[in-house]
C-alpha positions in Angstrom: -35.4 50.0 -90.5 -34.8 47.2 -88.4 -34.9 47.1 -84.4 -31.7 45.9 -84.2 -30.2 49.0 -86.0 -32.0 51.3 -83.8 -31.0 49.7 -80.9 -27.3 50.2 -82.0 -27.8 53.7 -82.8 -29.5 54.6 -79.4 -26.7 52.7 -77.8 -23.9 54.7 -79.6 -25.9 57.8 -79.0 -25.8 57.2 -75.2 -22.1 56.6 -75.5 -22.2 52.9 -74.5 -18.8 51.3 -74.8 -18.3 48.3 -77.0 -17.6 45.3 -74.7 -14.1 45.1 -73.4 -12.0 42.1 -74.5 -11.1 40.0 -71.9 -8.2 40.8 -69.6 -4.9 39.0 -70.6 -2.1 37.9 -68.2 1.0 39.9 -69.4 3.9 37.5 -70.3 6.1 37.2 -67.6 9.3 38.3 -69.5 7.4 41.4 -70.5 6.7 41.7 -66.7 10.4 41.4 -66.0 11.6 43.8 -68.5 8.9 46.3 -67.4 10.1 46.0 -63.8 13.8 46.3 -64.6 13.0 49.3 -66.9 11.1 51.1 -64.1 13.7 50.5 -61.6 16.5 51.7 -64.0 14.1 54.9 -64.1 14.1 55.3 -60.8 17.9 54.7 -60.2 18.1 57.8 -63.1 16.0 59.9 -61.0 17.5 59.0 -57.8 21.1 60.0 -59.0 19.6 63.4 -60.5 18.2 64.1 -57.2 20.8 63.0 -54.9 24.3 63.4 -56.5 24.4 67.0 -56.4 23.6 66.9 -52.3 26.4 63.9 -52.2 28.9 66.3 -54.1 28.1 69.2 -51.5 28.5 66.7 -48.4 31.8 65.4 -49.8 33.1 69.0 -50.8 32.4 70.2 -47.4 34.0 67.1 -45.6 37.2 67.7 -48.0 37.2 71.4 -46.8 37.4 70.3 -43.4 40.1 67.9 -43.5 41.8 70.4 -45.5 41.4 72.9 -42.9 42.4 70.7 -40.3 45.6 69.7 -41.8 46.5 73.4 -42.6 45.9 73.8 -38.9 48.2 70.9 -37.8 50.7 71.4 -40.3 53.1 73.4 -37.7 52.9 70.7 -35.5 53.4 67.8 -37.6 56.5 69.6 -39.1 57.8 70.2 -35.5 61.1 68.3 -34.7 60.2 67.2 -31.4 58.7 63.6 -31.8 56.4 64.4 -28.7 54.6 67.2 -30.4 54.3 65.3 -33.4 52.6 62.3 -32.0 50.4 64.4 -29.9 49.2 66.9 -32.5 46.4 64.2 -33.8 45.2 63.5 -30.2 45.0 67.4 -29.8 42.6 67.4 -32.7 40.2 65.0 -31.6 40.3 66.2 -28.1 39.2 69.9 -29.2 36.3 68.1 -31.4 35.1 66.3 -28.3 34.4 69.2 -26.3 
């Protein structure tokens, strides 16, 4: 057997890896597409994480507004113009305190 063959067999047995090919710069368009795909995935992930939270917040806000309107309905339906004008300010005064 030749020395070259024995040297190659020894390298393979020791787990020596083949020389790595020289690193190439990725094409600029490929880099842009890759970045766009990753951003789209990030947006998709964020939407899946935060949409349920946002829905709950909006639902809670809607319920609060509906409760305030139901509470103020008698004042708003009052025939006295002064009472109708003061109804919204009473609501804001009670929230401040």
